[in-house]
N, C-alpha and C positions, 0 to 999 in steps of 0.2 A: 372606882375611878380609873383603874388600869384598863378595864374592859371598854369604858367610854373612850379613852385615849386611843386604844387599839382600833376600835371601830371607826373613829374619825380619821385615823391614819390610813386605814384601808380604803375608806371612801375618797380621801384626797388622792391617794395613789391611783385609784381606779379612774378618777376624773382626769388626772394628769396624763395617764396613758392614752385616753381617748382623744386628747388634744394634740397628738403627734401629727405633724404636717405630712402631707403626701410627698413622696419622694419619686422623682422621675429619673429613669435610667435609659439612655439610648443604647439599644442592643445591636443595631446594624445600620450602616450608612453606606449604601452601595450605588455607585454610578451606573446608569442604565443606558447610556448612549456613547457614541464615539467622541463627541466633542467634550465630554466630561462636564457638562453643565447641568444635566438633569440627574437627580439622585432619588432613590427610595430610602426613606428614613423610618425605622421602626423602633419601638421602645416599649417599656412597661412602667406602670405606675404602682408603687407600693404604698400601703397604708391609705387606700382610697376609702373615703368616708361616705360618698354619695354617688349615686348613679342617676343621671349622666354626669360624667366628669370630662372636662375639656383640657386639652394641652395646647399651649402656645409654643411653637418652635420658631426660634430666631436663627436665621441662616446668615452667614457672613457677618456675625455680630461685631467683630473687631475691624471691619472694613468701613469704607466711607458710605456704603449704601446697603445696610442690613435689610433683610426681608423677613416678614412675619407671616407664619402660617398657623391656622387654628385647625384642630382636628378633635374628633369625638373619640373617647376611650371606650372600649368594649367592657362588658360586665366582668370579664376576666382580667382587666387592667392593661390590656395590650392595645397598641395603636400602630398604624403605618400611614405615611403620607408621602406624596411625591413633591419634591422641592427643586427649585433652580438655584444653583450655587456656583459662585465663581472662585471662592477661596477654599471651599471644602470644610468649613467650620459650622457648627451648630450647637445651640443649647436649647433645653426644653424645660418648661415649668407648667404647673397646673394653675388654673384660674377658675 
């Protein structure tokens, strides 16, 4: 009975570990022109379960006119995109 319980526990823990949500981290956010409106945003996705994976970047999310950009993540989990920003804020999530 103890072996059955141990086996079921390991099976449950293994399936719970595979259900970890992908985590997106922005690694760089650099302005690339004089007017400070265009920026290059790069990041990495951790715990990626499938390829291809897409990231949605929302720029100026706390302003009155947020903008959404979608980008494809490489097999290594890294991505970069060029965005137009007025407030200099951004968040990213997978979908």
